[in-house]
MARKE-64017 format. One record per atom (N, C-alpha, C): residue in one letter; atom name; x, y, z. Coordinates in nm, 2 decimals, padded with zeros to 4 digits. Example, Ala and Ser with C-alpha at 12.3 -4.5 7.8 and 13.67 -1.06 7.14 Angstrom:
BEGIN
 residu atome   east  north     up
      a     N  01.32 -00.57  00.78
      a    CA  01.23 -00.45  00.78
      a     C  01.32 -00.33  00.78
      s     N  01.28 -00.22  00.71
      s    CA  01.37 -00.11  00.71
      s     C  01.29  00.00  00.79
END
This chain:
BEGIN
 residu atome   east  north     up
      x     N  18.30  09.31  03.48
      x    CA  18.29  09.33  03.34
      x     C  18.27  09.48  03.31
      x     N  18.37  09.53  03.24
      x    CA  18.37  09.67  03.20
      x     C  18.28  09.70  03.08
      x     N  18.19  09.79  03.09
      x    CA  18.11  09.83  02.98
      x     C  18.17  09.94  02.90
      x     N  18.17  09.94  02.78
      x    CA  18.23  10.05  02.70
      x     C  18.12  10.15  02.66
      x     N  18.17  10.27  02.62
      x    CA  18.07  10.37  02.59
      x     C  18.05  10.38  02.44
      x     N  18.09  10.28  02.36
      x    CA  18.08  10.28  02.22
      x     C  17.93  10.28  02.18
      x     N  17.84  10.22  02.26
      x    CA  17.70  10.22  02.22
      x     C  17.64  10.36  02.21
      x     N  17.70  10.45  02.30
      x    CA  17.65  10.59  02.30
      x     C  17.69  10.66  02.17
      x     N  17.82  10.63  02.13
      x    CA  17.87  10.69  02.00
      x     C  17.79  10.64  01.88
      x     N  17.77  10.51  01.88
      x    CA  17.70  10.44  01.77
      x     C  17.56  10.50  01.76
      x     N  17.49  10.52  01.88
      x    CA  17.36  10.57  01.87
      x     C  17.36  10.72  01.82
      x     N  17.46  10.80  01.86
      x    CA  17.47  10.93  01.81
      x     C  17.49  10.94  01.66
      x     N  17.58  10.85  01.61
      x    CA  17.60  10.84  01.46
      x     C  17.48  10.80  01.39
      x     N  17.40  10.70  01.45
      x    CA  17.28  10.66  01.39
      x     C  17.17  10.77  01.38
      x     N  17.17  10.85  01.49
      x    CA  17.08  10.96  01.49
      x     C  17.11  11.06  01.38
      x     N  17.24  11.08  01.36
      x    CA  17.29  11.17  01.25
      x     C  17.25  11.12  01.12
      x     N  17.27  10.99  01.10
      x    CA  17.23  10.92  00.97
      x     C  17.08  10.94  00.95
      x     N  17.00  10.91  01.05
      x    CA  16.86  10.92  01.05
      x     C  16.81  11.07  01.01
      x     N  16.87  11.17  01.08
      x    CA  16.83  11.30  01.05
      x     C  16.88  11.35  00.91
      x     N  17.00  11.31  00.88
      x    CA  17.05  11.34  00.74
      x     C  16.97  11.28  00.63
      x     N  16.92  11.15  00.65
      x    CA  16.84  11.09  00.55
      x     C  16.71  11.16  00.54
      x     N  16.65  11.20  00.65
      x    CA  16.52  11.28  00.64
      x     C  16.54  11.41  00.58
      x     N  16.65  11.48  00.61
      x    CA  16.68  11.61  00.55
      x     C  16.70  11.60  00.40
      x     N  16.77  11.50  00.35
      x    CA  16.80  11.49  00.21
      x     C  16.67  11.44  00.14
      x     N  16.59  11.36  00.20
      x    CA  16.46  11.32  00.14
      x     C  16.37  11.44  00.12
      x     N  16.37  11.53  00.21
      x    CA  16.28  11.65  00.21
      x     C  16.33  11.76  00.11
      x     N  16.46  11.77  00.11
      x    CA  16.52  11.89  00.04
      x     C  16.56  11.86 -00.11
      x     N  16.59  11.74 -00.14
      x    CA  16.64  11.70 -00.27
      x     C  16.53  11.69 -00.37
      x     N  16.50  11.79 -00.45
      x    CA  16.39  11.79 -00.54
      x     C  16.40  11.70 -00.66
      x     N  16.52  11.70 -00.72
      x    CA  16.54  11.63 -00.85
      x     C  16.67  11.55 -00.84
      x     N  16.66  11.44 -00.76
      x    CA  16.79  11.36 -00.74
      x     C  16.82  11.28 -00.87
      x     N  16.94  11.26 -00.89
      x    CA  16.99  11.18 -01.01
      x     C  17.08  11.07 -00.96
      x     N  17.08  10.95 -01.02
      x    CA  17.17  10.84 -01.00
      x     C  17.16  10.79 -00.86
      x     N  17.27  10.78 -00.79
      x    CA  17.28  10.73 -00.65
      x     C  17.21  10.81 -00.55
      x     N  17.19  10.94 -00.58
      x    CA  17.13  11.03 -00.48
      x     C  16.98  11.00 -00.47
      x     N  16.92  10.92 -00.56
      x    CA  16.78  10.88 -00.55
      x     C  16.76  10.78 -00.44
      x     N  16.87  10.70 -00.41
      x    CA  16.86  10.58 -00.32
      x     C  16.92  10.61 -00.19
      x     N  17.03  10.69 -00.19
      x    CA  17.12  10.71 -00.07
      x     C  17.04  10.77  00.05
      x     N  16.96  10.87  00.03
      x    CA  16.88  10.92  00.15
      x     C  16.80  10.81  00.22
      x     N  16.74  10.73  00.14
      x    CA  16.66  10.62  00.20
      x     C  16.74  10.51  00.27
      x     N  16.86  10.48  00.21
      x    CA  16.95  10.39  00.28
      x     C  16.99  10.45  00.41
      x     N  17.03  10.58  00.41
      x    CA  17.07  10.64  00.54
      x     C  16.96  10.64  00.64
      x     N  16.84  10.67  00.59
      x    CA  16.72  10.67  00.68
      x     C  16.70  10.53  00.74
      x     N  16.70  10.43  00.66
      x    CA  16.68  10.29  00.71
      x     C  16.79  10.24  00.80
      x     N  16.92  10.27  00.77
      x    CA  17.02  10.23  00.86
      x     C  17.02  10.31  00.99
      x     N  16.99  10.44  00.98
      x    CA  16.98  10.52  01.10
      x     C  16.87  10.47  01.19
      x     N  16.75  10.44  01.13
      x    CA  16.64  10.39  01.22
      x     C  16.68  10.26  01.29
      x     N  16.74  10.16  01.21
      x    CA  16.77  10.03  01.27
      x     C  16.88  10.04  01.38
      x     N  16.98  10.12  01.35
      x    CA  17.09  10.13  01.44
      x     C  17.05  10.21  01.56
      x     N  16.97  10.31  01.54
      x    CA  16.93  10.40  01.65
      x     C  16.84  10.32  01.74
      x     N  16.75  10.24  01.69
      x    CA  16.66  10.15  01.77
      x     C  16.74  10.05  01.85
      x     N  16.84  09.99  01.79
      x    CA  16.92  09.89  01.87
      x     C  17.00  09.97  01.98
      x     N  17.06  10.08  01.94
      x    CA  17.14  10.15  02.04
      x     C  17.05  10.20  02.16
      x     N  16.93  10.26  02.13
      x    CA  16.85  10.30  02.24
      x     C  16.80  10.19  02.33
      x     N  16.77  10.07  02.27
      x    CA  16.73  09.95  02.34
      x     C  16.85  09.91  02.44
      x     N  16.97  09.91  02.39
      x    CA  17.08  09.87  02.47
      x     C  17.11  09.98  02.58
      x     N  17.09  10.10  02.55
      x    CA  17.11  10.21  02.65
      x     C  17.00  10.19  02.76
      x     N  16.88  10.17  02.72
      x    CA  16.77  10.16  02.82
      x     C  16.79  10.03  02.91
      x     N  16.84  09.92  02.84
      x    CA  16.87  09.80  02.92
      x     C  16.98  09.82  03.02
      x     N  17.08  09.89  02.98
      x    CA  17.19  09.92  03.07
      x     C  17.14  10.00  03.19
      x     N  17.06  10.10  03.16
      x    CA  17.00  10.19  03.27
      x     C  16.92  10.11  03.36
      x     N  16.83  10.02  03.31
      x    CA  16.75  09.94  03.40
      x     C  16.83  09.84  03.48
      x     N  16.93  09.78  03.42
      x    CA  17.02  09.68  03.49
      x     C  17.10  09.75  03.60
      x     N  17.14  09.87  03.57
      x    CA  17.23  09.95  03.67
      x     C  17.15  09.98  03.80
      x     N  17.02  10.00  03.78
      x    CA  16.94  10.04  03.90
      x     C  16.88  09.92  03.97
      x     N  16.89  09.80  03.92
      x    CA  16.83  09.68  03.98
      x     C  16.93  09.56  03.96
      x     N  17.01  09.53  04.06
      x    CA  17.11  09.42  04.05
      x     C  17.05  09.29  04.04
      x     N  16.93  09.27  04.11
      x    CA  16.86  09.14  04.10
      x     C  16.82  09.11  03.96
      x     N  16.76  09.21  03.89
      x    CA  16.72  09.19  03.75
      x     C  16.84  09.16  03.66
      x     N  16.95  09.23  03.69
      x    CA  17.07  09.20  03.61
      x     C  17.12  09.06  03.62
      x     N  17.11  09.00  03.75
      x    CA  17.15  08.86  03.77
      x     C  17.06  08.77  03.69
      x     N  16.93  08.79  03.70
      x    CA  16.83  08.71  03.64
      x     C  16.84  08.72  03.49
      x     N  16.87  08.84  03.43
      x    CA  16.89  08.85  03.29
      x     C  17.01  08.78  03.24
      x     N  17.12  08.78  03.32
      x    CA  17.24  08.71  03.28
      x     C  17.22  08.56  03.28
      x     N  17.14  08.51  03.38
      x    CA  17.11  08.37  03.38
      x     C  17.02  08.33  03.26
      x     N  16.93  08.41  03.23
      x    CA  16.84  08.38  03.12
      x     C  16.91  08.38  02.99
      x     N  17.01  08.47  02.97
      x    CA  17.09  08.48  02.85
      x     C  17.17  08.35  02.83
      x     N  17.22  08.29  02.93
      x    CA  17.31  08.18  02.92
      x     C  17.24  08.04  02.94
      x     N  17.11  08.04  02.96
      x    CA  17.03  07.92  02.98
      x     C  17.02  07.85  02.84
      x     N  17.06  07.72  02.85
      x    CA  17.06  07.64  02.72
      x     C  16.92  07.63  02.66
      x     N  16.82  07.62  02.74
      x    CA  16.69  07.61  02.68
      x     C  16.65  07.73  02.60
      x     N  16.68  07.85  02.66
      x    CA  16.65  07.98  02.60
      x     C  16.73  07.99  02.47
      x     N  16.86  07.95  02.47
      x    CA  16.94  07.96  02.36
      x     C  16.89  07.87  02.24
      x     N  16.85  07.75  02.28
      x    CA  16.79  07.66  02.18
      x     C  16.66  07.71  02.11
      x     N  16.58  07.77  02.20
      x    CA  16.46  07.84  02.15
      x     C  16.49  07.95  02.06
      x     N  16.58  08.04  02.10
      x    CA  16.62  08.15  02.02
      x     C  16.68  08.11  01.88
      x     N  16.76  08.01  01.88
      x    CA  16.82  07.96  01.76
      x     C  16.72  07.90  01.67
      x     N  16.62  07.83  01.72
      x    CA  16.52  07.77  01.64
      x     C  16.43  07.88  01.58
      x     N  16.40  07.98  01.66
      x    CA  16.32  08.09  01.61
      x     C  16.39  08.17  01.50
      x     N  16.52  08.19  01.51
      x    CA  16.60  08.25  01.41
      x     C  16.60  08.17  01.28
      x     N  16.61  08.04  01.29
      x    CA  16.61  07.95  01.18
      x     C  16.48  07.96  01.10
      x     N  16.37  07.96  01.17
      x    CA  16.24  07.97  01.11
      x     C  16.22  08.11  01.05
      x     N  16.26  08.21  01.11
      x    CA  16.25  08.34  01.06
      x     C  16.34  08.36  00.93
      x     N  16.45  08.30  00.93
      x    CA  16.54  08.30  00.81
      x     C  16.47  08.23  00.70
      x     N  16.41  08.11  00.72
      x    CA  16.34  08.04  00.62
      x     C  16.23  08.12  00.56
      x     N  16.15  08.19  00.64
      x    CA  16.05  08.27  00.59
      x     C  16.10  08.39  00.52
      x     N  16.21  08.45  00.57
      x    CA  16.27  08.57  00.50
      x     C  16.32  08.54  00.36
      x     N  16.38  08.42  00.34
      x    CA  16.43  08.39  00.21
      x     C  16.31  08.38  00.11
      x     N  16.20  08.32  00.15
      x    CA  16.08  08.31  00.06
      x     C  16.02  08.45  00.04
      x     N  16.00  08.53  00.14
      x    CA  15.94  08.66  00.13
      x     C  16.03  08.76  00.05
      x     N  16.15  08.75  00.08
      x    CA  16.25  08.84  00.01
      x     C  16.26  08.81 -00.14
      x     N  16.26  08.68 -00.17
      x    CA  16.26  08.64 -00.31
      x     C  16.14  08.69 -00.38
      x     N  16.02  08.67 -00.32
      x    CA  15.89  08.71 -00.38
      x     C  15.89  08.86 -00.39
      x     N  15.94  08.93 -00.30
      x    CA  15.94  09.08 -00.31
      x     C  16.03  09.13 -00.42
      x     N  16.15  09.07 -00.44
      x    CA  16.23  09.10 -00.55
      x     C  16.17  09.08 -00.68
      x     N  16.10  08.96 -00.69
      x    CA  16.03  08.93 -00.81
      x     C  15.91  09.03 -00.84
      x     N  15.84  09.07 -00.74
      x    CA  15.73  09.16 -00.75
      x     C  15.79  09.30 -00.80
      x     N  15.90  09.34 -00.73
      x    CA  15.96  09.47 -00.77
      x     C  16.01  09.47 -00.91
      x     N  16.06  09.35 -00.96
      x    CA  16.11  09.34 -01.09
      x     C  16.00  09.35 -01.19
      x     N  15.89  09.29 -01.16
      x    CA  15.77  09.29 -01.25
      x     C  15.70  09.43 -01.25
      x     N  15.72  09.51 -01.14
      x    CA  15.66  09.64 -01.13
      x     C  15.75  09.74 -01.21
      x     N  15.87  09.70 -01.25
      x    CA  15.96  09.78 -01.33
      x     C  16.01  09.90 -01.25
      x     N  16.06  09.87 -01.12
      x    CA  16.12  09.98 -01.04
      x     C  16.26  10.01 -01.10
      x     N  16.32  10.11 -01.04
      x    CA  16.45  10.15 -01.09
      x     C  16.55  10.04 -01.07
      x     N  16.63  10.02 -01.17
      x    CA  16.73  09.91 -01.18
      x     C  16.83  09.92 -01.06
      x     N  16.86  10.04 -01.02
      x    CA  16.96  10.05 -00.91
      x     C  16.90  10.00 -00.78
      x     N  16.78  10.03 -00.75
      x    CA  16.71  09.98 -00.63
      x     C  16.69  09.83 -00.64
      x     N  16.66  09.78 -00.75
      x    CA  16.64  09.63 -00.77
      x     C  16.78  09.56 -00.75
      x     N  16.89  09.62 -00.80
      x    CA  17.02  09.56 -00.78
      x     C  17.06  09.56 -00.63
      x     N  17.02  09.66 -00.56
      x    CA  17.05  09.67 -00.41
      x     C  16.98  09.55 -00.34
      x     N  16.86  09.53 -00.38
      x    CA  16.78  09.42 -00.32
      x     C  16.84  09.28 -00.35
      x     N  16.88  09.27 -00.48
      x    CA  16.93  09.14 -00.52
      x     C  17.07  09.11 -00.46
      x     N  17.15  09.22 -00.45
      x    CA  17.28  09.20 -00.38
      x     C  17.27  09.17 -00.23
      x     N  17.17  09.23 -00.17
      x    CA  17.15  09.20 -00.02
      x     C  17.10  09.05 -00.01
      x     N  17.01  09.01 -00.10
      x    CA  16.96  08.88 -00.10
      x     C  17.07  08.78 -00.12
      x     N  17.15  08.80 -00.22
      x    CA  17.26  08.71 -00.25
      x     C  17.37  08.71 -00.14
      x     N  17.39  08.82 -00.07
      x    CA  17.48  08.82  00.04
      x     C  17.42  08.73  00.16
      x     N  17.29  08.74  00.18
      x    CA  17.24  08.65  00.29
      x     C  17.25  08.51  00.25
      x     N  17.22  08.47  00.13
      x    CA  17.23  08.33  00.09
      x     C  17.38  08.29  00.09
      x     N  17.47  08.37  00.05
      x    CA  17.61  08.34  00.05
      x     C  17.66  08.32  00.19
      x     N  17.62  08.41  00.28
      x    CA  17.67  08.39  00.42
      x     C  17.61  08.26  00.48
      x     N  17.49  08.23  00.44
      x    CA  17.43  08.10  00.49
      x     C  17.51  07.98  00.44
      x     N  17.55  07.98  00.31
      x    CA  17.63  07.87  00.26
      x     C  17.77  07.87  00.33
      x     N  17.83  07.98  00.35
      x    CA  17.96  07.99  00.41
      x     C  17.95  07.93  00.55
      x     N  17.86  07.97  00.63
      x    CA  17.85  07.92  00.77
      x     C  17.81  07.77  00.77
      x     N  17.72  07.73  00.68
      x    CA  17.68  07.59  00.67
      x     C  17.81  07.50  00.64
      x     N  17.89  07.54  00.55
      x    CA  18.01  07.47  00.52
      x     C  18.11  07.47  00.64
      x     N  18.12  07.59  00.70
      x    CA  18.21  07.60  00.82
      x     C  18.17  07.51  00.93
      x     N  18.04  07.50  00.96
      x    CA  17.99  07.42  01.07
      x     C  17.99  07.27  01.03
      x     N  17.98  07.24  00.90
      x    CA  17.99  07.10  00.86
      x     C  18.13  07.05  00.88
      x     N  18.23  07.13  00.86
      x    CA  18.37  07.10  00.88
      x     C  18.41  07.08  01.03
      x     N  18.34  07.16  01.11
      x    CA  18.37  07.16  01.26
      x     C  18.31  07.03  01.32
      x     N  18.19  06.99  01.27
      x    CA  18.12  06.88  01.34
      x     C  18.14  06.75  01.28
END
């Protein structure tokens, strides 16, 4: 199995996003319009992608130095019991996320935050619910 180096490039791009977000948050004194939200979006995306990339890089480093651990990790990833547990945990987390995210949007709307930020939250929420409906219909047709 050949590993690609794309995770290194993705981590570097995420670090640039993270640093750029911090830079624009600190230096932009009077942002207008989209520039009020964009640095925070860059910062959030940079943090999450950088964390994922560094985790993958550290995992590859640990597996490269210990072949026995690599074999055990591969078996654990493909074990049906572990897959069922992971899928059920994702389902429970999704159910909680829908409730918490909806309550958070309602709270932000009542706090009268900027309409642009509220729309971003609502569009993200609707995207998650739409993708849930899409995959539910897709899996109903398959089974």
